[in-house]
C-alpha positions in Angstrom: 23.8 -7.5 8.6 20.6 -8.9 7.1 19.0 -7.0 4.3 15.5 -5.6 5.1 12.7 -7.0 3.0 11.0 -4.9 0.4 7.2 -4.9 -0.3 5.9 -4.2 -3.8 2.5 -2.6 -3.3 0.1 -2.2 -6.3 -3.3 -0.4 -6.2 -5.9 -2.8 -7.7 -9.1 -0.9 -7.0 -10.1 2.8 -7.0 -10.5 4.7 -3.7 -13.7 6.3 -5.0 -16.6 5.5 -2.8 -14.5 4.5 0.2 -14.1 6.5 3.4 -11.6 9.4 3.6 -9.4 7.2 5.8 -8.9 4.8 2.9 -8.1 7.6 0.4 -5.6 9.1 2.9 -3.9 5.8 3.4 -3.5 5.3 -0.4 -2.0 8.8 -0.6 0.3 8.1 2.3 1.6 5.0 0.6 2.3 7.1 -2.5 -0.4 5.6 -4.7 -2.4 7.9 -6.9 -3.5 5.9 -9.9 -5.0 2.4 -10.6 -2.3 -0.2 -11.3 0.4 2.0 -9.9 3.2 0.2 -8.1 5.4 1.5 -5.3 8.1 -0.2 -3.2 8.5 0.3 0.6 10.6 -1.4 3.2 8.8 -4.0 5.3 8.2 -2.0 8.5 5.3 -2.2 11.1 4.1 1.2 10.0 3.8 0.1 6.3 2.2 -3.2 7.3 -0.4 -1.2 9.4 -1.3 0.9 6.5 -1.7 -2.2 4.3 -4.0 -3.8 6.9 -6.3 -0.7 6.8 -7.1 -1.1 3.1 -6.2 -4.7 2.0 -9.2 -4.7 -0.4 -7.6 -2.0 -2.5 -4.1 -3.4 -2.7 -2.0 -6.3 -4.0 1.2 -6.9 -1.9 4.2 -8.9 -2.9 7.4 -9.5 -1.0 10.5 -8.8 -3.1 
């Protein structure tokens, strides 16, 4: 069975000054601070959240 890909997501900008939807998406991804990094499996749900706020994030495939 193939291993699922992992995404390393880093917050590069603050959510201050952006709509509530952007802040809620950051919180749903588990990001609370600048330069904080989390890892999630590469699923359509996570990709959708990333597509909502690409200007606040840096994404790397692991």
